[in-house]
N, C-alpha and C positions, 0 to 999 in steps of 0.2 A: 498453654500459657505456662513458660517454663516459672520453674521456682528460684528463689533467692541466687542459688550457687549457680543456676544456666542447666541444670538435669533437665533433661525434656521428662515430661511427667509422662507414663506409662500408664495405657489404659487397657480392658479387656475386651475384645474383640468377642467375646462368648456369647453377647445379647445383640449380635449385629443381623441375625438371620442365615447362619451358615445352613449350608445342607448339604449331603452326600448321596453319592449314589454306586451301587455296586456295578462298575462296568464288563466286568469279565475278571481279565488277567488285573483290573486295579480299580481302587476306592477312588474317585472324583469327588472330591471337598470344593465345593464352591462359596470364595466365601466374598459377600459385597462389603463394598467399604463407599459408597456413595453419599452415608451417612456420615462418615468420620473425614473421607478427604477432601480438604478445604479448597483445592485449583487441581493441576494437570495429576496423574499417577504413573510413573517410570519405571520400567523395570530395576533400575537402579533403588530404589525405595522399601523394596520387598527382599525378603531372605526366609528360607525355611530349613531348618536342621532337621533331619531323621535321625531315627535310632532303629533295632527293630521290632519296637512293639509304643514308638512317638513320634508326635512330631510338632515342633512349633515355627508359627509363621511369624514375622517381625515386619511391622512396617512403619518407617519411618518418615515424620513429616517435621517440617523447619523450627517447630515448637512443642511435637509431641511423637511419642510412640506406641502402636495399637499395638497388640499381641495375642495371637489366638494358640494356645497350649493344650495339646492333646496327650498326657504324660502318659495314658495307659489306654492302648488302643484294643480292639475285641480282640485282635487276632493279630501274627507278626508279619510282617512285610519285609522286604530289601529294601534297605537304607540306601543304597549304592544306586540302583535303578529308579527311586523314587524321584520325582522332578515337580516343579512348579511354572505355573505361564501367567504374567500379568496380563490383562484384558485390559488396554490404556481407555479408551471411550467407553465403555461399560463400569471401570471403576471396579472392578474385581479380581481377585487371587484364586486361580485353581489350583490346586493342591493333587497332585494325582501318587496314590500311594500303590507301589507294585506288589499284590500279595504274594506272600510263599508259600498260600497254598491254593491255586488259582480255583480250585474245582468249587473250595468253600465260598458260599454266599453270606455277604457281611448285611446281618438285618438292623444291626446296630454299630455306629463307630466305635463306642469305648466298651471297654470290660465293664465298667459300673454304670 
């Protein structure tokens, strides 16, 4: 639902049931969107920004935007080598965080 000024409502994806998995040189974060995606999901609807210690996923629908922000990751990543994939059929976004230290196992996603 848009507000009076036509600005989309921003909702957090922190309770969407996302999970992460250490897969060697990277950490894969899976973000299910089925509960918030009203129809089709396409790559054009998602954007991810990366820094050395954070990432932010934004998914825009016609009347709302959903965001998952991780401002302080457990360890450093290579932002220029990190990427994401949109799985249209299963309505999920996979975020791949390329570890700056591939030998370090991530037991948690955030520093806190």
